[in-house]
N, C-alpha and C positions, 0 to 999 in steps of 0.2 A: 279773095281769101274766104275760106269757109268759116262760118260762125261756130261757136262752141256747140250749140245744139246739133248742127250738121255733122260736126266731127264725132260727137258722141253717138248720134244715130247711125252713122256709118260703121263705127266700131261695134255697136250692138248688133246691127244687121249681119255683119261679117261673122261675128262670133256665134250668132244664132243659126246661121245657115250651115255651120259645121254639124249641128245636131238636127236641124230641120231645113233641108235645102229649099223647100217651097215657101219659106218664111218671107214675108214682104212687109215693109213699113206701111201702116195705115195712116198714122198721123204722128206729128212731133209737135209738142206744145211746151210752153213754159208756164209754170204755175205762179201764184202770187208771191211765193217765197224764192223764186229764181231757180227752182228745180226743173230739170228737163223730164217731161213725161212722154214716153214713146209707146205707141200702140202698134203691135205686130199682128198680122193676120197669117194664119197657117193653113187656111183653106177650109178645114173641117174641125169640128169640136175636139175630136181625138188628137189632132195635130196641135191644137192650141194648148191642150193640157200637157202634151209632151214638150212643147215649146216653153211652157211655164216652168217645168222642171229644169230644163236647160238654163233658163234665165236665172233661176235661183242658185244653180251651181256656179254659173259664170259671174254673177253679180251679187255676191252674198250680202253686201250692205244696202242694196237697193230694195225698194218695196215692189213686190210683184203681185199680180192678180190676173184673173181671167174675167173678161166682160162678155156678156151676151147681149147682142142688139136684137131686141124682140121685133123690130120693124122689118129687118131683112134676114133674120135668123142666122146672122154671122156671129162667130165667136172670135174674140181677140185676146191676146195676152198683153198686159200692160206692165211697163217697167218705169218706175219713178227713180231717176238717178239722183241720189242725194247730193246736197251741196257740200262743200268742204267742211263747214261747221257741223252738218248732220253726220258726216263720216266720223269726225272726231268724237262727237257725243256717243255714237253707237260703238265705236272702237273702245272708248273708255268704259262704257257699260258692260261690254262683253269681257273686257280684261278684268274688271272688278268682280264679275260673277264667276270667274274661273276658280277652280279648286286651288291652284297654285297661289293666286292672289290672296285668297282667304287664309291659307296656311302661312304665307309670308307675313301677312298682317298680324296673325296671332303670335307668331314668333317675335316679331318686332315689338309688339306690346308687352310680351313676356320679358324681353331684354330691357325694355324701358322701365318696367316695374322693378326688376332686379337691380338695375343701375341706380334707380332712385332710392331703393332701400339701402344699398351699399353707401351711397352718398350721405344719406341721413344718418347712418351708423357712424360714418367717419366724422361728421359734424358733431355728433353727440360725444364721441371719444375726445375731441379736441375742444370741447366747450370749457369755459372757466370754472364751472361748478364741479367738474371732475378732477381738477388739479388742486393739489394741496401746496401751500407755501411752506418753504423750509424755514 
């Protein structure tokens, strides 16, 4: 049975080969936080930059970068696949930063303020100091 890292690297490679058929996996690592780090080689620097663009489109929540190895002059694209908790944090951050979320929050706060003012007004109308005894 394939490990999680193997399954992820297979999916990444297949998706990248749609945009860059010469793409090959250079390494698959796990970092200290359990994220899978995949390095892909596209053969030439221009191919790695194209591959990086494809990775950013295909894996929007992943961190992507291009690395140059000065020892052998090779260029690789690197993809860090986020953990589930990383995905939730990033999704929440993106959702909170959207214009829709900001407008919704403003409207909710407006209704909260209006509701509180109406409630306070109702309480003031029914307070014992406003009633006269017969």
